[in-house]
C-alpha positions as CSV (number, residue, x, y, z in Angstrom):
1,G,0.0,0.0,0.0
2,E,0.9,3.5,-0.5
3,V,2.8,5.3,2.6
4,T,1.4,9.5,2.7
5,A,2.5,11.6,5.3
6,L,0.9,14.5,6.8
7,A,3.2,17.3,7.4
8,G,3.2,20.4,9.3
9,L,4.2,22.4,12.5
10,N,2.2,22.2,15.8
11,G,-1.2,23.7,15.0
12,S,-1.7,23.0,11.5
13,G,-4.4,20.6,11.7
14,K,-2.8,17.0,11.3
15,S,-4.4,15.5,13.9
16,T,-7.6,17.2,13.3
17,C,-7.7,15.4,9.9
18,A,-7.2,12.2,11.6
19,G,-10.1,13.0,13.8
20,L,-12.3,13.4,11.0
21,L,-11.4,10.1,9.3
22,E,-11.9,8.3,12.8
23,R,-15.5,10.4,12.9
24,F,-14.7,11.8,15.9
25,Y,-16.3,14.9,14.7
26,E,-18.1,15.7,11.3
27,P,-16.3,18.5,8.9
28,G,-18.1,21.9,8.8
29,A,-18.4,21.8,5.2
30,G,-17.6,19.0,2.4
31,E,-17.3,15.4,2.8
32,V,-14.7,12.6,4.0
33,L,-14.9,9.6,1.7
34,L,-13.4,6.1,2.2
35,D,-13.8,4.0,-1.1
36,G,-15.6,7.1,-2.6
37,V,-18.6,6.7,0.0
38,P,-18.8,9.5,2.8
39,L,-18.0,8.2,6.1
40,R,-21.5,8.7,7.6
41,D,-22.7,6.2,5.6
42,Y,-20.7,3.5,7.4
43,E,-22.0,1.3,9.6
44,H,-20.0,2.8,13.0
45,R,-18.2,-0.5,14.0
46,Y,-17.4,-1.2,10.6
47,L,-15.9,2.1,10.0
48,H,-13.8,1.6,13.3
49,R,-12.7,-1.8,11.9
50,Q,-11.6,-0.3,8.8
51,V,-9.9,2.6,10.2
52,A,-7.5,2.3,12.9
53,L,-5.5,5.0,14.8
54,V,-2.5,4.9,16.6
55,G,-1.4,7.6,18.6
56,Q,2.1,9.1,20.3
57,E,1.1,7.6,23.8
58,P,-0.4,4.3,23.5
59,V,-3.0,2.7,26.5
60,L,-1.3,-0.4,27.7
61,F,-2.9,-2.1,30.8
62,S,-0.6,-4.7,33.1
63,G,-0.5,-8.0,31.6
64,T,1.4,-9.9,29.0
65,I,2.4,-8.3,25.4
66,R,-0.5,-11.0,23.9
67,D,-3.0,-9.8,26.4
68,N,-2.3,-6.4,25.0
69,I,-2.3,-6.7,21.5
70,T,-5.5,-9.1,21.2
71,L,-7.8,-8.1,23.8
72,G,-11.3,-8.1,22.4
73,V,-10.0,-8.9,18.8
74,L,-8.6,-12.7,18.6
75,G,-9.9,-15.7,19.9
76,P,-7.7,-18.1,21.5
77,A,-7.1,-20.4,18.4
78,Q,-6.3,-17.2,16.6
79,A,-4.1,-15.2,18.6
80,P,-0.4,-15.4,17.9
81,V,1.9,-16.9,20.7
82,F,4.2,-14.9,22.8
83,R,6.3,-15.8,25.4
84,P,4.5,-14.6,28.6
85,A,5.9,-11.3,29.9
86,D,4.2,-8.7,32.2
87,V,4.3,-5.2,30.7
88,G,3.7,-3.7,33.9
89,E,1.1,-0.9,35.2
90,K,0.8,1.0,31.8
91,G,3.4,-0.4,30.1
92,G,5.7,0.8,32.6
93,Q,8.3,-1.9,32.0
94,L,8.6,-0.7,28.0
95,S,10.8,1.9,26.2
96,V,8.5,4.3,24.0
97,G,9.2,2.3,20.6
98,E,8.2,-0.8,22.6
99,K,4.9,0.8,23.1
100,Q,4.4,1.9,19.9
101,R,5.1,-1.2,18.1
102,I,2.7,-3.2,20.3
103,A,-0.1,-0.6,19.9
104,I,0.7,-0.9,15.9
105,A,0.4,-4.5,16.4
106,R,-3.2,-4.4,18.1
107,A,-4.1,-2.1,15.4
108,L,-2.6,-4.4,12.7
109,V,-4.5,-7.7,13.8
110,R,-7.9,-5.8,13.3
111,R,-6.9,-5.8,9.5
112,P,-7.8,-2.2,8.7
113,T,-7.9,-1.2,5.3
114,V,-6.4,2.8,6.7
115,L,-4.1,2.9,9.4
116,I,-3.2,6.2,10.9
117,L,-0.1,6.7,13.0
118,D,-0.7,10.1,15.1
119,E,3.3,10.3,15.8
120,A,3.2,6.6,16.9
121,T,6.6,6.0,15.5
122,S,8.7,8.5,16.9
123,G,10.5,5.9,19.5
124,C,10.6,2.8,16.7
125,W,10.7,4.6,13.0
126,Y,14.2,2.9,12.5
127,L,12.9,-0.4,12.7
128,L,9.7,0.0,11.2
129,Q,10.2,1.7,8.0
130,Q,11.5,-1.3,6.1
131,R,8.7,-3.3,7.1
132,V,5.3,-0.9,6.9
133,R,5.0,-1.9,3.1
134,S,4.7,-5.4,4.2
135,W,2.1,-5.0,6.7
136,G,-0.4,-5.7,4.3
137,V,-2.7,-2.4,5.0
138,R,-3.8,-0.4,1.6
139,T,-3.1,2.9,3.1
140,V,-0.8,4.1,5.9
141,L,-1.2,7.5,7.1
142,L,1.7,9.0,9.0
143,I,1.1,12.5,10.9
144,T,4.3,13.8,11.8
145,H,6.9,16.7,11.6
146,C,9.8,14.6,11.9
147,P,12.2,14.7,8.9
148,R,13.3,11.3,9.0
149,T,9.8,9.8,9.0
150,L,8.4,12.7,6.1
151,E,11.4,11.4,4.0
152,A,10.6,7.7,4.1
153,A,6.7,8.2,2.9
154,D,5.8,7.7,-0.6
155,R,3.6,10.8,-0.5
156,V,3.8,14.1,1.4
157,V,0.3,16.5,2.0
158,M,2.0,19.7,3.8
159,L,-0.3,21.5,5.9
160,E,-0.7,25.1,7.2
161,R,-3.6,26.3,9.3
162,G,-5.6,23.6,8.4
163,A,-5.2,23.9,4.7
164,V,-3.4,21.8,2.2
165,V,-0.4,24.3,0.9
166,E,1.4,21.7,-1.4
167,T,1.8,17.8,-2.2
168,G,4.1,15.3,-4.0
169,T,7.2,13.2,-3.2
170,P,9.8,14.0,-0.4
171,A,12.1,14.8,-3.6
172,E,9.6,16.9,-5.1
173,L,8.9,19.3,-2.4
174,R,12.4,19.2,-1.5
175,D,13.2,20.8,-4.6
176,H,10.4,23.1,-4.6
177,R,11.5,25.2,-1.8
178,G,8.7,25.7,-0.5
179,P,6.6,25.3,2.9
180,Y,7.8,21.4,3.2
181,S,11.5,22.3,2.6
182,R,11.4,24.8,5.1
183,L,10.0,22.7,7.6
184,L,13.0,20.5,6.9
185,Q,15.2,23.1,7.9
186,R,13.8,24.2,11.2
187,C,13.9,20.8,12.3
188,P,16.7,19.4,14.4
189,G,18.2,15.9,12.8
190,A,17.0,16.6,9.1
191,G,19.4,14.8,7.0
192,R,21.3,13.2,9.6
193,P,21.4,9.4,9.5
194,E,19.0,7.6,11.9
195,T,20.1,6.0,14.9
196,P,18.7,2.4,15.5
197,G,16.1,1.9,17.9
198,M,15.8,6.5,18.1
199,G,13.2,8.7,16.4
200,C,13.7,12.1,16.3
201,G,15.2,13.1,19.7
202,E,17.0,10.9,22.1
203,R,15.3,9.2,24.9
204,R,16.2,7.6,28.2
205,P,15.9,3.6,28.3
206,A,12.7,2.8,30.0
207,P,12.9,1.2,33.2
208,G,13.1,-2.9,32.9
209,L,15.0,-3.2,29.8
210,A,17.4,-6.2,29.5
211,A,21.2,-5.4,29.8
212,G,22.3,-4.5,26.2
213,Q,18.9,-4.3,25.1
214,E,18.3,-1.2,22.7
215,E,15.9,1.4,23.2
216,G,13.0,0.6,20.8
217,A,13.9,-2.9,20.5
218,A,11.3,-5.9,20.8
219,P,10.6,-7.5,24.4
220,T,11.5,-11.5,23.5
221,G,8.9,-12.8,21.6
222,M,7.3,-10.2,20.1
223,R,7.9,-9.5,16.1
224,I,6.1,-6.7,13.8
């Protein structure tokens, strides 16, 4: 599937677009379409199976990785097998990247048509960027202002003050020297090689990581 990135500074309307796709609220004018059909015409439960949203701070609960991924989605016979490992209260034993990967896996088991990652790869994008196209999701929408994430997308839609100001491939928009190019210039880390297990900005290892385990590396038994 295609990987599209919504780019823009804070307050540009990126997360508002995600909320419209999830029907958290209705547009003031016009329509939002999925496969050519207005979202309001879809049955609510069906729509939320087709459009999955993963945020920057996933909600986890005390229990195993398997529990957190499959709750309310798969029966025992369908669930993938993971080694028992308690993630701690609110996922306290995990790094940011590990929490995000579990949340992405939880979304993927629903087999959505559209997967929205709202700043949800900041701690694990290096590990996921080579796999995102193998997930079997028709459309992946990345909401981010991280240059390294934007540059990995097939197409970028640049927003300013709630409006689309330019769209194209990352290379096309860089050459255009417009809003996207200016965004890259003002964001730290643009153009620098990614560090394995790190996103845009360093993070301290979370409590509970095994000795030598990288920030963003999967706990034993977990693969995405």
